[in-house]
KENU-217514 format. One record per residue (C-alpha): residue in three letters; x, y, z. Coordinates in steps of 0.1 Angstrom, whole numbers, padded with zeros to 4 digits, always signed. Each point is the difference from the previous one (the first is absolute). Layout:
// KENU-217514
AlaXYZ
...
//
This chain:
// KENU-217514
Met+0258-0179-0072
Ala+0008+0017+0032
Ser+0005+0038+0004
Ser+0035+0013+0004
Lys+0013+0018+0031
Glu+0014+0027-0024
Tyr-0035+0008-0013
Leu-0014+0001+0035
Asp+0028+0024+0011
Phe-0007+0022-0030
Ile-0038+0002+0008
Leu+0008+0007+0037
Glu+0023+0028-0011
Gln-0027+0014-0022
Leu-0024-0001+0030
Ser+0026+0014+0025
Glu-0020+0033+0005
Leu-0028-0019+0016
Asp+0000-0009+0037
Ala-0009-0035+0012
Ile+0007-0021-0032
Thr+0007-0035+0010
Val+0005-0032-0019
Arg-0006-0037+0007
Ala+0016-0027-0021
Met-0024-0026-0011
Met+0010-0030-0021
Gly+0026+0018-0021
Glu-0022+0032-0004
Phe-0005+0030+0022
Ile-0032+0014+0015
Ile+0001+0038+0005
Tyr-0017+0017+0030
Tyr-0006+0037+0004
Arg-0008+0011+0036
Gly-0011-0036+0008
Lys-0023-0006-0030
Ile+0009-0022-0030
Val+0004+0022-0031
Gly+0012-0026-0023
Gly+0032-0018-0007
Ile+0029-0009-0023
Tyr-0007-0031-0021
Asp+0024-0012-0027
Asp+0018+0034+0002
Arg-0033+0019-0006
Leu-0016+0025+0024
Leu-0037-0009+0003
Val-0025+0019+0022
Lys-0035-0008+0012
Pro-0026+0013-0025
Val-0017+0025+0023
Lys-0019+0030-0015
Ala+0029+0024+0008
Ala+0025-0022-0018
Ile-0023-0004-0030
Ser-0005+0037-0003
Cys+0038+0007+0003
Met+0007-0026-0027
Pro-0030-0002-0022
Thr+0018-0019-0028
Ala+0018-0025+0024
Thr-0002-0036-0009
Tyr-0014-0026+0024
Glu+0024-0029+0006
Leu+0001-0031+0022
Pro+0027+0001+0026
Tyr+0000-0038+0000
Glu-0023-0028-0011
Gly-0033+0000+0019
Ala+0003+0035+0014
Lys-0022+0030-0006
Glu+0010+0024-0027
Met+0020+0031+0009
Leu+0011+0031-0018
Leu+0034+0002-0016
Val+0019+0032+0009
Asp+0020+0011-0031
Glu+0013+0033+0014
Val+0024-0015+0025
Asp+0027+0025-0011
Asn-0022+0029+0012
Arg+0005+0005+0038
Glu-0026+0027+0002
Phe-0026-0021-0018
Leu+0006-0030+0023
Thr-0002+0021+0031
Asp-0033+0016-0011
Leu-0014-0034-0010
Phe+0007-0016+0034
Asn-0014+0031+0018
Ala-0031+0000-0021
Met-0006-0037+0005
Tyr+0005-0001+0038
Glu-0035+0009+0011
Glu-0016-0026-0023
Leu+0022-0029+0010
Pro-0016-0025+0024
Ala+0012+0001+0036
Pro+0023-0029+0011
Lys-0018-0030+0013
Pro+0004-0004+0038
Lys+0022-0028+0010
Glu-0016-0030+0016
Lys+0008-0006+0036
Lys+0014-0035+0007
//
């Protein structure tokens, strides 16, 4: 099941206080970037984030879920209605997220 544009718009509105949030559509789902780094994505109308230490400490009871078959587990964000929590979560995670891979020259 693909994610809906309405859910994406809702999440983007919740994250509107953050600068440099970008999204890339990928096979019916959405990858979310924060200042150029992949934070997580929207999969089957669920917000999932990478399980970095900061995310785990912000959400100690979060469940691990697969975004799609064959992928690594990610943390399910339950508090999507709480703007302040989402902003704090993304800011806390930023330093621990891997830098984007350099693009290969053709």
